[in-house]
N, C-alpha and C positions, 0 to 999 in steps of 0.2 A: 771143750767137752760138749757133745751134742745134747740137746734137750729132749726129754721124753715126749713122744707124740701125744697130742691131746686125744681124749676119748671122744669119738664121734657117735652121737646118740640120736635116735628118733623115738620120742616118747609122747604118745598121744598126738596132739596137733602140731607139736613143735620139734624141730631138729636143732641140735646145738652141739658145741664142742666144749669140753671141760678138762681141767687138769687140777692137780693139787689134792689136798686132804678134803674129803667130802664133809668132814665135821668142822672145818675152818670157816671163818667169816666169808660169806659169798661176795665175790667181786664180779659183777655182771657187766658185760660189754655189749653195746647196741650199735650196730653198723649204720651207715648211711644208705642213700638210695642206690648207689652203685656198688655197694659192698656185699659182704657175706660174713658168716661166722669165721671163716678161715682167714679173713683179713686181720684178725686179732691174734693169730697163733703166736706171734712173737711175745705179745703181752701175756697171753695165757701161760706161756712158759716162764717168762721173767718173774711173774708175781705168784707162781704156784707154790713157792716154798713157804709162803705166809698165808695164802688165801685159797679158797675154793674158787678158782677162776672159771668163768662160764661165758660163752658168747653164743647168742642165739642166731639162727637164720630167721630174720623177720618174716612174718606171715606172707606167703607168696614167694618166698626165696628158698633156694635149696630144696629140702624135703619138707619144709614147713607148709602146712595147709594154708591156702589163701583165705582171706576174709570175704564174706558175701558182699560186703560194702565197705570200702576203704575210706577211713578218715583218721585224723590224729586221735580223736576220742576213741574210736574203735581199736586202734593200735595200742592205746594206753590200757584199755580193758584187756586186750590180749596179753600185754606185759604183766598185768596183775595175775592173770590166769597162769602164765608161765612161771612167775615167782611162786605161786601156790603149788604148782606141779612139782617144782624143784624142792619144795619145803624149805625155801631160803628165808630164814628169819633175819631181819635187820640187814639187808644187803647194802653194799656200796654199788651205786650204779654209775657207769661211764657211758654217756650217750654222745655219739658223734653225729653232727648234722641233723637229719631228720630223727635220728636216735635221741638227740638232745631235746628235740621238740616233744617226742613221746614221753621222755622223762619229766619235762615240765608239766605236761598235761596229767601224767600219772600222779605227780606230787599234789595236785589240786584235790584229787579223790583220795589219796592215801598219804597225807602230809607227815604222818609220824612213823611210817613203816620203814623208811630208809635210814641207814646210819649216816650216810653222806652221799653227795652226788658230784659228778664231774660233767660239766656242760662243755663239750669240746667242739669248737668251730661250728656253732649253731646260732640260732636267732630266737628271740622271744616273739617274733611276728614275721609273717610273710606279706601281709597286706591284703588289699581288696581285689576281688575278682575282676573289677573293671579298671584297675590301675594299669597305666601304660607299661611300667617296668615289669609288673607281674606278667602281663600279656606277652611282652617280648621275651621274657625269660622262658616261659612255657613253650612259645613258638620255636625258640632256638633249640630247645631240648627235644621237642616232639616232631618238629618239622621234617628232619631227615628220615625219621621212621615213616612218616606219612608218604615220603617220596620213595620208599622202597629199601632204605638202608636197614641193616640189622644191628642188634646190640653188639654182636661180635665185630662187625665191620666198623662200627662207630667207636668202639672201646679205645683204640689208640689215641684218637683225636680228643675224645672226651677227657681222658686221663691227663693228657698233655695240657689241656686248658685249666685243669684244677691245681696243678702243682707249682711250687716255687723254684728256688734256686738249688741246683745240684742234688736232686732227689736220689735216694738210694736205688741202684739199679734192680736189686732183687725185690725191693718193695714195689717198684713200678711194674715189674713183671706180674707180681701178684695182683696189683690194682687193675691192670688190664684184663687179667684172667677173670677176676671177680666181676668187673663191669660187663665183660663180654658174655658172661653166663647168666646175667639177670634176665628173667623172662620178660619179654616185651610188655605183656599185659600188666605185670607188676610194676614195671618202670613207669608206664603211663599212669597207672592208678596212684602211685606214690607222688608223682609230680603234681597231679591234679589235687591230691589231698593237701598240698601245701597252701593252696589258695584260701585266703581268709583266716589262716592260723594267726592267733593273737593272744598271747598270755602276758602281755606287758602289765596288765592290771593286777596280776597275781604274783609278780616277782617279789613284792614286799612281804608276802605271806610265807615264803620259803624259810623254813625254820631249822633246817639241818645244815651242817657244814658243807660249803659249796666252793668248788674250784671252777673258774671259767678259764678255758685254755684256748688261745687264738694263735693264728699264724700271721706274720706281718705282710705276707704276699697273698693272703686269702681274699679272693674277690667275691666269693659266695657268702661268707660270714666275715665281713671286714673287721679288722682288729679294733678300729675306733668305736664301732657299734658294740662290740663285745665288751670293751672297756667301760663304755657307758652303762651297759646292761648290768655289769658287776656292781655299779654304785647303787642300784635299786634293790639288791639282795642283801639283807642284813649279814654283815660279817664276811661277805664273800671274798675269796682270794682271786686275783687275776694274774695270769702269766701269759706273756706274749713270746712266741718262738720266732726269732729273727730269720728271715729268708724263707719261711715255710708257707706253703700254699694251703689247700683245703684238706690234704690227706696226711696230716702230721705223723700219725703212728706208722705210716708206710714210707713217707718221705724221709723223715729223720727219727727213726725208732729210738735211738739213744737219747735224743733230746726229749722226746715225748715221754719215755719211760722215766727219765730223771725227774721231770716235772710232776708226773703222776706219783712217783715214789716219794718225793718230798711231801706231797699232800697227804699221802697215806701214813707216812711217818708222823706227821703233825697230829693226825687223828689219834695215833697211839699215845702220844704224850699228853693229850687232853683227856684220855679215858680214865 
């Protein structure tokens, strides 16, 4: 049976897609640097029977207004404004990659506002601006653009580098379409915003139920790093998806939804 299409909305500064009962618990999805709200359409539909599912276009993506100055802190402030705009009390947040970094920074300023969080294929730190690995990472991502490539021309190779074994063909088509439509200025700004991000010292202060979700073939947020991160967050759960790269919800939507669903069910039993 086909799922109802999400409602696509532009409200003030933010564009987003939503499904489900507007009065249900908000379940908010935050995409990564190469993503978009529409990358979460499968999850918006899957969980819309129990939640008010929402996925934003991050500032500078889709029809969401860009920030004057991009940083993880500024994006966390934008997230707070987005939550207030939605009137979303006690949301559950699912942050992928940079979306997970935004959630971590947001938790520092709003530690009691979330009901729970999912940190999917993300990191508590990116490192120093003068670090060799960080320099090479940024150069590898931005160098082709400097040489005249476009996000559309780069999308197939960028997505291929991110995924693991036997990814879902439909998910890969959507991943390439999302990546190819990211404005170059936003892609550059978000990449540079990673430099110096470090929330390792605040992991122990996270006081809401937390799931860390990794992929065993993820080279951007390696599973051993995520497993170690989970040990610093009180009571955190850790799930590793075998054979999955950096785009779990698109590569293996069934496995991603199963892991997320089990976590959400566990919250219901604790309530």
